[in-house]
C-alpha positions as CSV (number, residue, x, y, z in Angstrom):
1,M,-62.6,-38.6,-53.4
2,A,-65.8,-36.9,-51.8
3,A,-68.4,-37.6,-49.4
4,L,-71.8,-36.2,-48.4
5,R,-74.3,-37.7,-46.0
6,L,-77.4,-37.6,-47.0
7,K,-80.9,-37.1,-44.7
8,N,-81.5,-40.7,-45.3
9,G,-77.9,-42.2,-44.4
10,N,-76.7,-42.7,-46.9
11,T,-73.8,-41.4,-48.4
12,L,-73.3,-39.0,-51.8
13,I,-69.4,-40.4,-53.3
14,T,-67.7,-38.5,-55.9
15,D,-64.5,-40.9,-57.3
16,E,-62.4,-39.0,-59.2
17,E,-60.3,-42.1,-60.5
18,T,-63.8,-43.7,-62.3
19,I,-65.0,-40.1,-63.0
20,S,-68.4,-40.8,-61.1
21,H,-70.4,-40.7,-58.6
22,A,-72.5,-43.2,-56.0
23,K,-74.8,-43.5,-53.3
24,S,-74.1,-46.1,-51.0
25,T,-75.8,-47.3,-48.2
26,P,-74.9,-47.0,-44.3
27,R,-73.7,-50.8,-45.1
28,G,-71.4,-50.6,-47.9
29,R,-73.9,-51.2,-50.8
30,R,-73.7,-48.8,-53.5
31,S,-76.5,-48.0,-56.1
32,G,-77.6,-44.9,-58.7
33,N,-73.6,-45.3,-60.1
34,S,-73.9,-42.2,-62.9
35,K,-70.5,-42.2,-64.6
36,N,-69.5,-39.3,-66.9
37,T,-70.4,-41.6,-69.8
38,D,-74.0,-41.1,-68.8
39,L,-73.9,-37.0,-69.9
40,P,-73.8,-36.0,-73.6
41,E,-71.0,-35.6,-75.1
42,A,-70.5,-31.9,-74.8
43,Y,-71.2,-32.2,-71.2
44,R,-68.8,-34.7,-70.5
45,F,-65.9,-33.6,-67.8
46,N,-62.2,-34.1,-69.0
47,Q,-61.1,-34.2,-65.5
48,A,-63.0,-36.0,-62.6
49,P,-65.5,-34.0,-60.5
50,Q,-64.3,-32.9,-57.3
51,S,-67.5,-33.3,-55.4
52,C,-71.3,-33.2,-55.7
53,T,-74.0,-31.9,-53.6
54,R,-77.9,-33.5,-54.1
55,L,-80.5,-30.6,-53.9
56,A,-84.0,-31.0,-52.5
57,N,-85.5,-32.2,-55.7
58,G,-83.6,-35.4,-55.4
59,N,-80.8,-33.5,-58.6
60,T,-77.6,-33.5,-58.4
61,I,-75.1,-30.8,-59.2
62,L,-71.6,-32.2,-60.1
63,C,-68.6,-29.6,-59.9
64,S,-65.0,-30.1,-61.6
65,R,-61.5,-28.8,-62.4
66,G,-62.8,-28.7,-66.0
67,G,-59.7,-29.8,-67.5
68,A,-57.9,-26.0,-68.9
69,G,-61.4,-24.6,-69.7
70,K,-62.1,-27.5,-71.9
71,S,-65.6,-28.9,-70.1
72,P,-67.9,-27.9,-67.7
73,Q,-67.2,-26.6,-64.1
74,L,-70.7,-27.6,-63.0
75,V,-73.5,-29.5,-64.6
76,E,-76.6,-30.4,-63.1
77,V,-78.5,-33.8,-63.2
78,T,-81.6,-35.8,-62.3
79,P,-81.3,-39.0,-61.2
80,D,-82.9,-40.5,-64.6
81,K,-79.4,-38.9,-65.8
82,K,-80.8,-36.0,-67.9
83,V,-79.2,-32.6,-67.8
84,V,-80.7,-30.1,-66.3
85,W,-78.3,-27.5,-66.5
86,V,-74.9,-26.7,-67.5
87,L,-72.0,-24.1,-66.3
88,Q,-69.0,-23.5,-68.5
89,D,-68.0,-20.0,-67.9
90,W,-64.2,-19.9,-68.0
91,Q,-63.7,-16.4,-68.9
92,D,-65.5,-14.9,-66.0
93,L,-64.8,-17.8,-63.5
94,G,-62.4,-20.6,-62.5
95,D,-62.3,-24.2,-61.2
96,A,-65.5,-25.9,-59.6
97,T,-64.1,-27.7,-56.9
98,A,-67.4,-27.3,-55.0
99,V,-70.7,-25.3,-54.7
100,Q,-73.2,-24.4,-51.9
101,I,-76.3,-24.0,-53.4
102,L,-78.2,-21.1,-51.0
103,D,-81.3,-20.7,-52.5
104,D,-81.9,-24.6,-52.5
105,P,-84.7,-24.3,-49.5
106,G,-83.3,-28.3,-48.4
107,I,-85.2,-30.4,-45.0
108,P,-82.3,-29.8,-42.2
109,E,-82.8,-33.6,-40.2
110,I,-83.2,-31.6,-37.3
111,P,-85.7,-28.7,-37.3
112,G,-84.2,-24.9,-37.6
113,E,-80.5,-26.5,-38.2
114,S,-79.1,-26.2,-41.7
115,E,-79.0,-29.0,-44.3
116,H,-75.5,-28.9,-45.1
């Protein structure tokens, strides 16, 4: 399980047990749950995502070990669960347990500080 605090105070949670990710409010109320089965079959993970990151545009990138090279390492999805792009390259790359997006401008909570 991994968690990332969002700028609005909610927490983005990746749950390996249920192969899903969700937002949680500071009071613990979950919303925006997305499961592996919400993805088109060709883009589903064989192993649960280990982490995810939220982009400034509201999309989420899910990161996975990929299950012995049989499923994607990274998948970007929109808030309405549409796939934007998929990275599946087991010849040149390995597991993707985390990712840092360097060209996403983000908006820091405190001016001058990094968003992440």
